KOLTI-577791 format. One record per atom (N, C-alpha, C, O): x, y, z. Coordinates in steps of 0.1 Angstrom, whole numbers, padded with zeros to 4 digits, always signed. Example, Ala and Ser with C-alpha at 12.3 -4.5 7.8 and 13.67 -1.06 7.14 Angstrom:
<baros>
+0132-0057+0078 +0123-0045+0078 +0132-0033+0078 +0142-0033+0085 +0128-0022+0071 +0137-0011+0071 +0129+0000+0079 +0134+0011+0080 
</baros>
This chain:
<baros>
-0162+0295+0197 -0167+0287+0187 -0157+0283+0176 -0156+0271+0172 -0148+0292+0172 -0138+0289+0163 -0128+0279+0168 -0123+0271+0161 -0125+0280+0182 -0116+0271+0188 -0122+0257+0187 -0115+0247+0185 -0135+0255+0190 -0141+0242+0189 -0141+0236+0176 -0138+0224+0174 -0143+0244+0165 -0143+0239+0152 -0129+0235+0148 -0127+0225+0142 -0119+0243+0152 -0105+0240+0149 -0101+0227+0156 -0094+0219+0151 -0105+0225+0169 -0102+0213+0176 -0108+0201+0170 -0102+0190+0169 -0121+0202+0165 -0127+0191+0158 -0120+0187+0145 -0118+0176+0142 -0115+0198+0138 -0108+0195+0125 -0095+0188+0128 -0091+0179+0120 -0088+0192+0139 -0075+0186+0142 -0077+0171+0146 -0070+0163+0142 -0087+0169+0154 -0090+0155+0158 -0094+0146+0146 -0090+0135+0145 -0102+0152+0137 -0106+0144+0125 -0094+0141+0116 -0093+0130+0111 -0085+0151+0115 -0073+0148+0107 -0064+0137+0114 -0059+0128+0107 -0063+0138+0126 -0055+0128+0134 -0061+0114+0132 -0054+0104+0130 -0074+0113+0133 -0081+0100+0132 -0080+0095+0118 -0077+0083+0116 -0081+0103+0108 -0080+0098+0094 -0066+0094+0091 -0064+0084+0084 -0056+0101+0096 -0042+0097+0094 -0039+0084+0102 -0032+0075+0096 -0045+0082+0114 -0042+0070+0121 -0047+0057+0115 -0042+0046+0116 -0058+0059+0107 -0064+0047+0101 -0060+0046+0086 -0066+0038+0079 -0051+0054+0081 -0047+0053+0067 -0039+0040+0065 -0031+0036+0073 -0041+0035+0053 -0033+0023+0049 -0035+0022+0034 -0044+0028+0028 -0027+0013+0028 -0028+0011+0013 -0033-0003+0011 -0026-0013+0015 -0045-0005+0006 -0050-0018+0003 -0050-0020-0012 -0056-0011-0020 -0043-0030-0017 -0043-0033-0032 -0047-0047-0035 -0045-0056-0027 -0053-0048-0046 -0057-0061-0051 -0046-0066-0060 -0041-0059-0069 -0043-0079-0059 -0032-0084-0068 -0035-0098-0074 -0043-0105-0068 -0028-0100-0085 -0028-0113-0091 -0014-0117-0093 -0007-0111-0101 -0009-0127-0086 +0005-0132-0087 +0005-0144-0097 +0000-0155-0094 +0010-0141-0109 +0010-0152-0119 +0022-0161-0117 +0024-0171-0124 +0032-0157-0108 +0043-0166-0105 +0039-0177-0096 +0030-0175-0087 +0045-0188-0097 +0041-0199-0088 +0047-0198-0074 +0042-0203-0064 +0057-0189-0072 +0063-0187-0059 +0058-0174-0053 +0055-0165-0060 +0058-0174-0040 +0055-0161-0033 +0066-0152-0035 +0078-0156-0036 +0063-0139-0035 +0074-0129-0036 +0072-0118-0026 +0061-0114-0022 +0083-0114-0020 +0083-0104-0010 +0090-0091-0015 +0101-0092-0020 +0084-0080-0014 +0089-0067-0018 +0091-0058-0006 +0083-0058+0003 +0101-0049-0007 +0102-0038+0003 +0092-0028-0001 +0089-0026-0013 +0087-0021+0009 +0077-0010+0006 +0080+0002+0014 +0084+0001+0026 +0080+0013+0007 +0081+0026+0014 +0067+0032+0016 +0060+0034+0006 +0064+0035+0028 +0051+0041+0031 +0053+0051+0043 +0058+0047+0053 +0048+0063+0041 +0048+0073+0051 +0062+0075+0058 +0062+0076+0070 +0073+0074+0050 +0086+0076+0056 +0092+0063+0062 +0104+0064+0067 +0085+0052+0062 +0090+0040+0068 +0092+0030+0057 +0086+0031+0046 +0101+0020+0059 +0102+0009+0050 +0097-0004+0057 +0101-0007+0068 +0089-0011+0050 +0084-0024+0054 +0085-0034+0044 +0091-0032+0033 +0080-0046+0046 +0080-0057+0036 +0066-0062+0035 +0058-0062+0044 +0062-0066+0023 +0049-0072+0020 +0051-0084+0011 +0059-0084+0002 +0044-0095+0014 +0045-0107+0007 +0032-0110-0001 +0021-0109+0005 +0034-0114-0013 +0023-0117-0022 +0024-0132-0024 +0034-0137-0030 +0014-0140-0021 +0013-0154-0022 +0014-0158-0037 +0008-0151-0046 +0021-0169-0040 +0022-0174-0054 +0009-0179-0060 +0001-0185-0052 +0008-0178-0073 -0004-0183-0080 -0017-0180-0073 -0025-0189-0071 -0019-0168-0070 -0031-0164-0062 -0036-0150-0066 -0028-0141-0070 -0048-0148-0065 -0055-0135-0066 -0060-0132-0053 -0068-0140-0047 -0057-0120-0047 -0061-0117-0034 -0059-0102-0032 -0057-0094-0041 -0060-0098-0019 -0058-0084-0015 -0048-0084-0004 -0046-0093+0003 -0041-0073-0003 -0031-0071+0008 -0032-0056+0012 -0034-0047+0005 -0031-0055+0026 -0031-0041+0032 -0018-0038+0038 -0012-0046+0045 -0012-0027+0034 +0001-0022+0039 -0003-0011+0049 -0008+0000+0046 +0000-0014+0062 -0003-0004+0073 +0007+0008+0072 +0019+0006+0070 +0001+0019+0074 +0009+0032+0075 +0000+0044+0075 -0012+0042+0075 +0006+0055+0075 -0002+0067+0076 -0004+0074+0063 -0004+0087+0062 -0005+0067+0052 -0007+0073+0039 -0016+0064+0030 -0020+0053+0034 -0020+0070+0019 -0029+0062+0010 -0022+0059-0003 -0028+0054-0012 -0009+0060-0003 -0001+0055-0014 +0013+0050-0009 +0017+0055+0002 +0019+0041-0016 +0031+0035-0012 +0040+0032-0024 +0035+0032-0035 +0052+0029-0022 +0062+0026-0033 +0067+0012-0030 +0073+0009-0020 +0064+0003-0040 +0069-0011-0039 +0082-0011-0047 +0084-0006-0058 +0092-0017-0040 +0106-0017-0046 +0108-0032-0051 +0109-0041-0043 +0110-0033-0064 +0112-0046-0071 +0125-0046-0078 +0131-0035-0079 +0129-0057-0083 +0141-0058-0090 +0140-0051-0104 +0149-0049-0111 +0127-0049-0108 +0124-0042-0121 +0122-0027-0119 +0120-0020-0129 +0124-0022-0107 +0122-0008-0104 +0112-0005-0093 +0106-0015-0088 +0110+0007-0091 +0100+0012-0081 +0087+0014-0087 +0086+0020-0098 +0076+0010-0080 +0063+0012-0085 +0054+0019-0074 +0053+0014-0063 +0049+0030-0078 +0040+0037-0069 +0026+0032-0070 +0020+0032-0081 +0020+0029-0059 +0006+0024-0059 -0003+0032-0049 +0002+0036-0039 -0015+0034-0053 -0024+0041-0044 -0034+0030-0039 -0036+0020-0045 -0041+0033-0028 -0051+0024-0022 -0061+0022-0033 -0066+0031-0040 -0065+0009-0034 -0075+0005-0044 -0069+0001-0057 -0077-0003-0067 -0056+0001-0059 -0049-0003-0071 -0051-0018-0074 -0052-0026-0064 -0051-0021-0086 -0051-0035-0091 -0037-0038-0097 -0034-0031-0107 -0030-0048-0093 -0017-0050-0098 -0016-0065-0103 -0023-0074-0098 -0006-0067-0112 -0003-0080-0117 +0012-0083-0114 +0020-0074-0118 +0015-0094-0109 +0029-0098-0107 +0032-0109-0116 +0026-0119-0116 +0043-0107-0124 +0047-0117-0133 +0062-0116-0135 +0068-0105-0137 +0070-0127-0133 +0084-0127-0134 +0090-0118-0123 +0101-0112-0126 +0084-0116-0112 +0089-0108-0101 +0087-0093-0104 +0092-0085-0096 +0080-0089-0115 +0078-0075-0118 +0063-0072-0116 +0054-0080-0117 +0061-0059-0113 +0047-0054-0111 +0042-0046-0123 +0049-0037-0128 +0030-0049-0127 +0023-0041-0137 +0010-0036-0131 +0002-0044-0126 +0007-0023-0132 -0006-0018-0126 -0016-0019-0137 -0014-0015-0148 -0027-0025-0134 -0038-0027-0143 -0048-0016-0142 -0058-0015-0150 
</baros>
């Protein structure tokens, strides 16, 4: 019985990790699209935010938080965050 419960717990953890991602809502006040490097779950990716737009973006990975690398510094965001982009910098709302 203990082995069955342990097996179920391991599978549940693996499934939750496999479907982890960081989804953030953004408002880009700049007229140009901007692309930032992102660190998530030990990997580096890129994410593009469309100019003059309010939308959402999902960063695929095995975590629920990520670090956006901007020219203004690094910004840690968690899934569900609301951010504002202005002059290429990020402000968490």
